[in-house]
C-alpha positions as CSV (number, residue, x, y, z in Angstrom):
1,M,102.7,68.7,158.2
2,N,99.0,67.7,157.6
3,W,97.7,64.2,157.1
4,C,94.5,62.3,156.8
5,L,94.2,58.6,158.0
6,T,90.3,57.0,157.1
7,R,89.3,54.0,158.7
8,V,85.8,52.0,158.3
9,C,84.3,50.0,161.1
10,D,81.7,47.8,160.4
11,A,80.3,48.6,163.6
12,P,77.2,51.3,164.6
13,R,78.6,54.9,165.8
14,E,78.0,55.0,169.1
15,P,80.2,52.4,170.7
16,V,82.9,53.4,168.1
17,F,82.8,57.0,169.2
18,K,82.9,55.9,172.8
19,R,85.9,53.7,172.0
20,G,87.6,56.7,170.2
21,P,87.9,59.4,173.4
22,V,88.0,56.9,176.2
23,Q,90.9,54.4,174.8
24,S,93.3,56.4,172.6
25,T,94.7,54.3,169.8
26,W,97.9,56.5,170.1
27,H,100.7,54.3,171.3
28,S,103.8,55.9,173.3
29,G,106.5,52.9,172.6
30,G,107.5,53.2,176.3
31,V,108.0,57.4,175.7
32,P,106.0,59.2,178.5
33,M,103.1,61.1,177.1
34,T,100.6,63.5,178.2
35,G,97.4,64.3,176.3
36,V,93.9,66.4,176.6
37,Y,90.4,66.6,174.7
38,P,90.0,70.2,174.4
39,E,86.6,69.3,172.4
40,I,84.6,66.5,172.2
41,V,81.1,66.7,169.9
42,A,79.3,63.5,171.1
43,S,79.1,60.8,167.9
44,E,80.3,63.4,165.5
45,R,84.2,64.6,166.4
46,F,86.7,64.9,169.2
47,V,89.8,67.1,169.2
48,F,93.2,65.6,171.0
49,M,96.4,67.3,171.8
50,R,99.1,64.7,172.5
51,A,102.8,65.4,173.8
52,A,106.0,63.0,174.2
53,L,107.9,64.2,177.5
54,D,111.8,64.5,177.6
55,K,113.6,63.5,180.5
56,E,112.9,66.9,182.2
57,G,109.2,66.2,181.5
58,D,109.1,69.1,178.9
59,P,106.8,68.2,175.5
60,P,109.6,68.6,172.5
61,L,107.0,67.4,170.4
62,E,103.1,67.8,170.2
63,V,100.3,67.0,167.8
64,L,97.0,68.2,167.6
65,G,94.5,66.2,165.6
66,T,90.9,66.0,164.9
67,V,88.9,63.0,164.6
68,T,85.4,62.8,162.7
69,F,83.0,60.4,162.6
70,A,80.3,59.6,159.9
71,E,77.9,56.9,158.7
72,Q,79.0,55.0,155.4
73,G,76.3,52.7,154.2
74,G,75.7,51.1,157.7
75,S,79.5,51.3,158.9
76,E,81.4,53.9,160.6
77,E,83.8,56.0,158.7
78,Q,86.7,57.9,160.9
79,K,88.9,60.3,159.8
80,W,92.0,61.4,161.5
């Protein structure tokens, strides 16, 4: 399944980018999770891999995503 989410922040690129990889917006809802960032291009994009873990610690669900950053009229646009 593919999907795209676009969010525009009224803030400069650098603080928005730093918040992305460091403070993930992924909410686990109490489900154990694991994750890595296999690619980070400063102020342009980051790629993330998230996995929900079952009771045995195995990942029955994995998500690979890319977030890109672009300036848009003084604001910062994020595409997930």
